[in-house]
N, CA, C and O atoms as CSV, one atom per row, in Angstrom:
chain,resi,resn,atom,element,x,y,z
A,1,MET,N,N,-21.840,24.499,-39.295
A,1,MET,CA,C,-20.553,25.179,-39.019
A,1,MET,C,C,-19.623,24.889,-40.212
A,1,MET,O,O,-19.240,23.741,-40.435
A,2,PRO,N,N,-19.254,25.960,-40.994
A,2,PRO,CA,C,-18.311,25.792,-42.053
A,2,PRO,C,C,-17.016,25.166,-41.400
A,2,PRO,O,O,-16.633,25.388,-40.251
A,3,ARG,N,N,-16.374,24.299,-42.382
A,3,ARG,CA,C,-15.133,23.698,-41.820
A,3,ARG,C,C,-14.036,24.647,-41.439
A,3,ARG,O,O,-13.278,24.334,-40.521
A,4,ASP,N,N,-13.911,25.657,-42.004
A,4,ASP,CA,C,-12.871,26.658,-41.554
A,4,ASP,C,C,-13.006,27.164,-40.127
A,4,ASP,O,O,-12.062,27.282,-39.347
A,5,ARG,N,N,-14.347,27.465,-39.850
A,5,ARG,CA,C,-14.668,27.947,-38.444
A,5,ARG,C,C,-14.359,26.878,-37.351
A,5,ARG,O,O,-13.960,27.189,-36.229
A,6,ARG,N,N,-14.576,25.585,-37.765
A,6,ARG,CA,C,-14.275,24.492,-36.942
A,6,ARG,C,C,-12.634,24.395,-36.629
A,6,ARG,O,O,-12.097,24.204,-35.538
A,7,GLN,N,N,-12.094,24.562,-37.765
A,7,GLN,CA,C,-10.560,24.578,-37.579
A,7,GLN,C,C,-10.044,25.685,-36.873
A,7,GLN,O,O,-9.009,25.550,-36.222
A,8,VAL,N,N,-10.727,26.919,-36.929
A,8,VAL,CA,C,-10.149,27.869,-36.013
A,8,VAL,C,C,-10.586,27.821,-34.666
A,8,VAL,O,O,-9.856,28.240,-33.768
A,9,SER,N,N,-11.783,27.318,-34.426
A,9,SER,CA,C,-12.097,27.019,-32.996
A,9,SER,C,C,-11.203,25.975,-32.446
A,9,SER,O,O,-10.864,26.107,-31.269
A,10,TRP,N,N,-10.719,24.839,-33.196
A,10,TRP,CA,C,-9.964,23.881,-32.565
A,10,TRP,C,C,-8.625,24.486,-32.335
A,10,TRP,O,O,-7.964,24.163,-31.347
A,11,LEU,N,N,-8.138,25.474,-33.331
A,11,LEU,CA,C,-6.766,25.955,-33.086
A,11,LEU,C,C,-6.717,26.862,-31.823
A,11,LEU,O,O,-5.689,26.982,-31.155
A,12,VAL,N,N,-7.898,27.501,-31.530
A,12,VAL,CA,C,-7.928,28.448,-30.259
A,12,VAL,C,C,-8.000,27.538,-29.065
A,12,VAL,O,O,-7.239,27.747,-28.120
A,13,GLU,N,N,-8.789,26.624,-29.038
A,13,GLU,CA,C,-8.898,25.778,-27.960
A,13,GLU,C,C,-7.611,24.977,-27.691
A,13,GLU,O,O,-7.373,24.727,-26.509
A,14,ARG,N,N,-6.788,24.560,-28.586
A,14,ARG,CA,C,-5.309,23.966,-28.485
A,14,ARG,C,C,-4.475,25.081,-28.013
A,14,ARG,O,O,-3.715,24.869,-27.067
A,15,MET,N,N,-4.528,26.282,-28.577
A,15,MET,CA,C,-3.688,27.419,-27.810
A,15,MET,C,C,-3.870,27.517,-26.432
A,15,MET,O,O,-2.965,27.537,-25.598
A,16,ASP,N,N,-5.278,27.587,-26.178
A,16,ASP,CA,C,-5.652,27.712,-24.665
A,16,ASP,C,C,-4.972,26.607,-23.923
A,16,ASP,O,O,-4.358,26.867,-22.887
A,17,PHE,N,N,-5.042,25.435,-24.374
A,17,PHE,CA,C,-4.479,24.147,-23.689
A,17,PHE,C,C,-2.956,24.452,-23.518
A,17,PHE,O,O,-2.391,24.405,-22.425
A,18,THR,N,N,-2.396,24.740,-24.592
A,18,THR,CA,C,-0.821,25.106,-24.465
A,18,THR,C,C,-0.516,26.126,-23.496
A,18,THR,O,O,0.491,26.034,-22.795
A,19,ARG,N,N,-1.349,27.128,-23.406
A,19,ARG,CA,C,-1.030,28.280,-22.519
A,19,ARG,C,C,-1.140,27.676,-21.050
A,19,ARG,O,O,-0.273,27.896,-20.204
A,20,ARG,N,N,-2.286,26.886,-20.805
A,20,ARG,CA,C,-2.364,26.339,-19.482
A,20,ARG,C,C,-1.342,25.270,-18.999
A,20,ARG,O,O,-1.172,25.011,-17.808
A,21,ILE,N,N,-0.710,24.701,-19.968
A,21,ILE,CA,C,0.421,23.872,-19.509
A,21,ILE,C,C,1.626,24.740,-19.284
A,21,ILE,O,O,2.434,24.445,-18.403
A,22,GLN,N,N,1.792,25.899,-20.117
A,22,GLN,CA,C,2.935,26.636,-19.770
A,22,GLN,C,C,2.756,27.365,-18.490
A,22,GLN,O,O,3.761,27.650,-17.840
A,23,LYS,N,N,1.323,27.765,-17.970
A,23,LYS,CA,C,1.228,28.494,-16.735
A,23,LYS,C,C,1.577,27.382,-15.666
A,23,LYS,O,O,2.202,27.740,-14.667
A,24,GLU,N,N,1.240,26.152,-15.801
A,24,GLU,CA,C,1.360,25.100,-14.797
A,24,GLU,C,C,2.858,24.915,-14.621
A,24,GLU,O,O,3.305,24.890,-13.474
A,25,LEU,N,N,3.797,24.764,-15.828
A,25,LEU,CA,C,4.967,24.671,-15.757
A,25,LEU,C,C,5.780,25.869,-14.990
A,25,LEU,O,O,6.745,25.606,-14.273
A,26,ALA,N,N,5.346,27.103,-15.183
A,26,ALA,CA,C,5.842,28.178,-14.483
A,26,ALA,C,C,5.607,28.121,-13.022
A,26,ALA,O,O,6.458,28.511,-12.223
A,27,ALA,N,N,4.462,27.640,-12.666
A,27,ALA,CA,C,4.196,27.580,-11.212
A,27,ALA,C,C,4.960,26.369,-10.651
A,27,ALA,O,O,5.323,26.505,-9.482
A,28,ILE,N,N,5.239,25.343,-11.186
A,28,ILE,CA,C,5.894,24.218,-10.816
A,28,ILE,C,C,7.519,24.801,-10.498
A,28,ILE,O,O,8.187,24.573,-9.489
A,29,THR,N,N,7.832,25.464,-11.471
A,29,THR,CA,C,9.226,25.876,-11.548
A,29,THR,C,C,9.535,27.019,-10.406
A,29,THR,O,O,10.584,26.968,-9.765
A,30,LEU,N,N,8.625,27.982,-10.203
A,30,LEU,CA,C,8.858,28.889,-9.325
A,30,LEU,C,C,8.500,28.286,-7.678
A,30,LEU,O,O,9.036,28.775,-6.683
A,31,ASP,N,N,7.732,27.409,-7.635
A,31,ASP,CA,C,7.451,26.807,-6.315
A,31,ASP,C,C,7.187,25.273,-6.395
A,31,ASP,O,O,6.047,24.809,-6.420
A,32,PRO,N,N,8.358,24.497,-6.435
A,32,PRO,CA,C,8.394,23.152,-6.689
A,32,PRO,C,C,7.490,22.374,-5.651
A,32,PRO,O,O,7.432,22.850,-4.517
A,33,PRO,N,N,6.841,21.321,-5.907
A,33,PRO,CA,C,6.147,20.706,-4.829
A,33,PRO,C,C,7.254,19.900,-4.157
A,33,PRO,O,O,8.306,19.738,-4.774
A,34,LEU,N,N,7.075,19.323,-2.794
A,34,LEU,CA,C,7.980,18.665,-2.221
A,34,LEU,C,C,7.866,17.108,-2.667
A,34,LEU,O,O,6.796,16.558,-2.929
A,35,ASN,N,N,8.856,16.627,-2.702
A,35,ASN,CA,C,8.953,14.879,-2.824
A,35,ASN,C,C,8.561,14.573,-4.233
A,35,ASN,O,O,8.191,13.425,-4.478
A,36,CYS,N,N,8.600,15.522,-5.252
A,36,CYS,CA,C,8.166,15.112,-6.538
A,36,CYS,C,C,8.605,16.063,-7.447
A,36,CYS,O,O,8.599,17.221,-7.029
A,37,THR,N,N,9.014,15.858,-8.679
A,37,THR,CA,C,9.491,16.598,-9.883
A,37,THR,C,C,8.477,16.343,-11.031
A,37,THR,O,O,7.880,15.271,-11.125
A,38,ALA,N,N,8.319,17.299,-11.837
A,38,ALA,CA,C,7.593,17.218,-13.118
A,38,ALA,C,C,8.323,18.263,-14.075
A,38,ALA,O,O,8.561,19.415,-13.712
A,39,ARG,N,N,8.639,17.783,-15.266
A,39,ARG,CA,C,9.271,18.690,-16.262
A,39,ARG,C,C,8.842,18.128,-17.707
A,39,ARG,O,O,8.518,16.952,-17.871
A,40,PRO,N,N,8.871,19.082,-18.737
A,40,PRO,CA,C,8.616,18.382,-19.924
A,40,PRO,C,C,9.806,17.623,-20.283
A,40,PRO,O,O,10.863,17.862,-19.700
A,41,ASP,N,N,9.736,16.758,-21.159
A,41,ASP,CA,C,10.698,15.871,-21.695
A,41,ASP,C,C,11.172,16.613,-22.978
A,41,ASP,O,O,10.520,16.600,-24.021
A,42,GLY,N,N,12.417,17.291,-22.813
A,42,GLY,CA,C,12.905,18.047,-23.985
A,42,GLY,C,C,12.018,19.285,-24.066
A,42,GLY,O,O,11.532,19.861,-23.093
A,43,ASP,N,N,11.857,19.643,-25.429
A,43,ASP,CA,C,10.990,20.688,-25.806
A,43,ASP,C,C,9.695,20.351,-26.050
A,43,ASP,O,O,8.967,21.201,-26.563
A,44,ASN,N,N,9.254,19.242,-25.774
A,44,ASN,CA,C,7.731,18.907,-26.072
A,44,ASN,C,C,6.818,18.991,-24.803
A,44,ASN,O,O,6.797,18.157,-23.898
A,45,LEU,N,N,6.088,20.102,-24.880
A,45,LEU,CA,C,5.087,20.360,-23.746
A,45,LEU,C,C,4.219,19.333,-23.347
A,45,LEU,O,O,3.757,19.321,-22.206
A,46,TYR,N,N,3.932,18.407,-24.235
A,46,TYR,CA,C,2.879,17.310,-24.122
A,46,TYR,C,C,3.356,16.076,-23.623
A,46,TYR,O,O,2.594,15.151,-23.343
A,47,GLU,N,N,4.663,16.017,-23.492
A,47,GLU,CA,C,5.343,14.710,-22.920
A,47,GLU,C,C,6.136,15.289,-21.804
A,47,GLU,O,O,6.975,16.162,-22.027
A,48,TRP,N,N,5.857,14.751,-20.391
A,48,TRP,CA,C,6.644,15.073,-19.270
A,48,TRP,C,C,7.182,13.817,-18.660
A,48,TRP,O,O,6.709,12.690,-18.805
A,49,VAL,N,N,8.300,14.180,-17.912
A,49,VAL,CA,C,9.091,13.224,-17.135
A,49,VAL,C,C,8.819,13.503,-15.687
A,49,VAL,O,O,9.056,14.654,-15.321
A,50,CYS,N,N,8.364,12.656,-14.798
A,50,CYS,CA,C,7.925,12.992,-13.509
A,50,CYS,C,C,8.596,11.947,-12.540
A,50,CYS,O,O,8.873,10.820,-12.950
A,51,SER,N,N,8.853,12.346,-11.237
A,51,SER,CA,C,9.465,11.387,-10.071
A,51,SER,C,C,8.699,11.792,-8.798
A,51,SER,O,O,8.409,12.955,-8.520
A,52,ILE,N,N,8.403,10.707,-8.054
A,52,ILE,CA,C,7.761,10.807,-6.707
A,52,ILE,C,C,8.541,9.923,-5.895
A,52,ILE,O,O,8.810,8.752,-6.164
A,53,LYS,N,N,8.937,10.669,-4.723
A,53,LYS,CA,C,9.664,9.953,-3.497
A,53,LYS,C,C,8.711,9.156,-2.762
A,53,LYS,O,O,7.595,9.573,-2.450
A,54,GLY,N,N,9.175,7.957,-2.475
A,54,GLY,CA,C,8.284,7.162,-1.512
A,54,GLY,C,C,8.182,7.874,-0.210
A,54,GLY,O,O,9.110,8.497,0.306
A,55,PRO,N,N,6.780,7.713,0.370
A,55,PRO,CA,C,6.521,8.371,1.611
A,55,PRO,C,C,7.485,7.721,2.802
A,55,PRO,O,O,7.839,6.542,2.788
A,56,LEU,N,N,7.845,8.657,3.816
A,56,LEU,CA,C,8.332,8.066,4.934
A,56,LEU,C,C,7.634,7.076,5.635
A,56,LEU,O,O,6.406,7.089,5.553
A,57,GLU,N,N,8.242,6.143,6.369
A,57,GLU,CA,C,7.438,5.232,7.270
A,57,GLU,C,C,6.460,4.413,6.419
A,57,GLU,O,O,5.315,4.177,6.804
A,58,SER,N,N,7.020,3.930,5.086
A,58,SER,CA,C,6.103,3.075,4.455
A,58,SER,C,C,6.983,2.058,3.637
A,58,SER,O,O,8.197,2.256,3.583
A,59,VAL,N,N,6.501,1.135,3.093
A,59,VAL,CA,C,7.277,0.243,2.454
A,59,VAL,C,C,8.018,0.987,1.234
A,59,VAL,O,O,9.076,0.506,0.828
A,60,TYR,N,N,7.598,1.913,0.759
A,60,TYR,CA,C,8.102,2.809,-0.277
A,60,TYR,C,C,9.115,3.749,-0.060
A,60,TYR,O,O,9.651,4.345,-0.994
A,61,GLU,N,N,9.437,3.933,1.217
A,61,GLU,CA,C,10.339,4.919,1.813
A,61,GLU,C,C,11.720,4.615,1.193
A,61,GLU,O,O,12.185,3.476,1.167
A,62,GLY,N,N,12.403,5.796,0.653
A,62,GLY,CA,C,13.656,5.557,0.002
A,62,GLY,C,C,13.581,5.409,-1.421
A,62,GLY,O,O,14.542,5.713,-2.128
A,63,GLY,N,N,12.496,4.958,-1.898
A,63,GLY,CA,C,12.239,4.604,-3.440
A,63,GLY,C,C,11.942,5.963,-4.183
A,63,GLY,O,O,11.412,6.906,-3.597
A,64,VAL,N,N,12.250,5.998,-5.273
A,64,VAL,CA,C,11.938,7.145,-6.282
A,64,VAL,C,C,11.375,6.373,-7.338
A,64,VAL,O,O,11.940,5.377,-7.791
A,65,PHE,N,N,10.037,6.898,-7.831
A,65,PHE,CA,C,9.325,6.287,-8.679
A,65,PHE,C,C,9.073,7.274,-9.902
A,65,PHE,O,O,8.534,8.370,-9.746
A,66,LEU,N,N,9.520,6.777,-11.167
A,66,LEU,CA,C,9.435,7.484,-12.374
A,66,LEU,C,C,8.043,7.276,-13.027
A,66,LEU,O,O,7.464,6.194,-13.112
A,67,VAL,N,N,7.589,8.485,-13.480
A,67,VAL,CA,C,6.485,8.425,-14.383
A,67,VAL,C,C,6.600,9.221,-15.711
A,67,VAL,O,O,6.981,10.391,-15.734
A,68,ASP,N,N,6.248,8.518,-16.813
A,68,ASP,CA,C,6.099,9.112,-18.063
A,68,ASP,C,C,4.754,9.841,-18.252
A,68,ASP,O,O,3.753,9.125,-18.208
A,69,LEU,N,N,4.587,11.144,-18.455
A,69,LEU,CA,C,3.189,11.592,-18.630
A,69,LEU,C,C,2.919,12.226,-19.952
A,69,LEU,O,O,3.619,13.152,-20.361
A,70,SER,N,N,1.802,11.686,-20.703
A,70,SER,CA,C,1.536,12.248,-22.047
A,70,SER,C,C,0.390,12.943,-21.803
A,70,SER,O,O,-0.598,12.315,-21.421
A,71,LEU,N,N,0.330,14.307,-21.977
A,71,LEU,CA,C,-1.039,15.210,-21.988
A,71,LEU,C,C,-1.628,15.240,-23.501
A,71,LEU,O,O,-0.988,15.577,-24.497
A,72,SER,N,N,-2.678,14.913,-23.471
A,72,SER,CA,C,-3.411,14.672,-24.743
A,72,SER,C,C,-4.480,15.858,-24.787
A,72,SER,O,O,-5.264,16.013,-23.851
A,73,TYR,N,N,-4.484,16.659,-25.870
A,73,TYR,CA,C,-5.583,17.501,-26.025
A,73,TYR,C,C,-6.740,17.034,-26.256
A,73,TYR,O,O,-7.687,17.711,-25.856
A,74,SER,N,N,-6.984,15.912,-26.875
A,74,SER,CA,C,-8.386,15.290,-27.282
A,74,SER,C,C,-8.908,14.566,-26.139
A,74,SER,O,O,-9.995,13.993,-26.215
């Protein structure tokens, strides 16, 4: 396969990946899950900041746990 076709193929796949992230962000924004949050860190769709509330009646109850999530295309 010529190099330029591979580059175009990679670009198309990357665009599909980005659209999927945008779709998931829209879904989370419209119908947020209970006891957790997730959002991009600033304008970077590939770096997210998340939080999870500790479950009731567990040693984690009342806690809020922060997660940095890096989404990698490769």
